[in-house]
C-alpha positions, 0 to 999 in steps of 0.5 A: 605741400599743405593745402594752405601753402598752396591756396596761398601761392595760387593768390599770390599768382594770380595777384601778380598776372593781375598787376602785370596786366594793370601795367602792361599800358603803362610799359607800352606807352613808355616803350613807344616813346609816349608817342600821341597819334599823328597828326593827318596829312593837310593839303591845301587845295587853291582854285580859280573860283568857288563858283562854275560847275567846272570848278565844283566838279573839280572839288567833287573829284578833290573830296573822293581823294580825300575819303580815300586817302584819309587826309585833311583838305582846306580849300581857298579861292578869289571873288572871281577868276580874274582876281590874280592878286586876291588868288596870289595873296591868299595862296601866300597866306596858305604857305604859313599855315605849313600845309604838306602838299598844295593843290593850285589852280592857278589864274596866272603863271608868271604872277605866281612865281614868288609863291612857287619860289616860298613852297619850294625853300619850305619844301612843300609840293605843290601840284598844279592842275588845270593850268601849267605852271612855267615860273616855278617847280611844280611837283606834278602837272594834271589837267589838259593839253590846251593847244591841243584842246584849241586844235580840236576846236579849229578842226570841228569849226573848219568841218562845219564851215566845209573849209570857207568862212569868217570866224572870231575867236573869242576870249573872256578876261578869265581866260588866264593861261588856258585861253591862251594856249588854246588860242594858240592852239586854234590860230595853228590848226586854222592856219592850214585852211587857206579858205578861213579868215579869223579875227579876234574879239574879247569880253570882260570876263562874265556871260552878260558882257560876252553876250553884249560883245557877240550882239554887237558883232551880228549887228556890224558884220557877217560872220560864219563861225565863232569859237569860244574858249570857256564857260562865260563866253561859250554862254554869252556868245550862245544866248546871243546867237539865240536872241538874234535867231542866228543859232545854227546859221552861225556855228559855234564851237565853245568849252566846257559843260555847264548845264545851261551850255548842254541845254544850248547844245540840244537847241542846236545853239552850239554845235560842239563843245570841247569837254575836258574831265574836272573831277578827275583832275580834281581826284589826281591832283589830291592824289598826287599831293598826298604821295609827293608829300609822303616823298613818293615820285609822281608823274610830272605831267599828266594830260587827261584825254578831252572829247568833242561833245555834239548833239549826237552823242551827249547822251552815250553812256561814257559821255554822260558819265564825263558830263555828269560825274557821280562821287 
């Protein structure tokens, strides 16, 4: 073959290779059905309130899961924990955005029956966190056994009082489902102590009103111990005891672990706090939501361990991790 013909064949072959390379993306796109990159999974997180250390830690845990699983998360919350109607209205509106799954910390159980029914109708899995829901179908529950937590608080109070005394069980208007279950556990546990007498006290919801109610209680009668069922009632009761010089004389067992509560614990205005793990609750809530949205099975009920935090053990390393979670 002549050199000129050979050169022509080489040039022609090179041009065919270039053309094939240029056309390759077109063939790949056509073979893939001209599909775009799939949309990110969207998780809707509905919490009881946007404020407070407990729910801040829940959201920190949820954000950690969001980063790990590469999903999009939207958060909604009512004006306050007592605003059941506001939370329900926000929750119903989120269904119209068609999320892949919902993580729900509900303020009430029965009130959310319509929401759970509509979510099931639309095929949107709901992961209940913090508050166990029985009014409809949920894919999973992640939280604390609140009846057992109430029993923990009651047994600690009985120990502090050596099985003898008058105990006031104080809930706030923000207690919701969990407050009722904790009170149930307290009643069950204290029934085994014949020397302990109990009565109930309630406050409107915030720490200021709880403080006012306890102050009035201290002025009208003698009391040996107070068990409070959430952050506002615990803070309010402790401050009232401090102001009346009754801290330590009147034993106080509370719930949760805000910076204010931990400071009052160090000052011995509070003798013990039943502490949950909100960071892990938020993390597992989102993790299970992602799995459920993908059609995978998730544990129906995940009850996380709780800790009884006292002045003597609050600085233990394992307890510090619980009290001050870091992403």
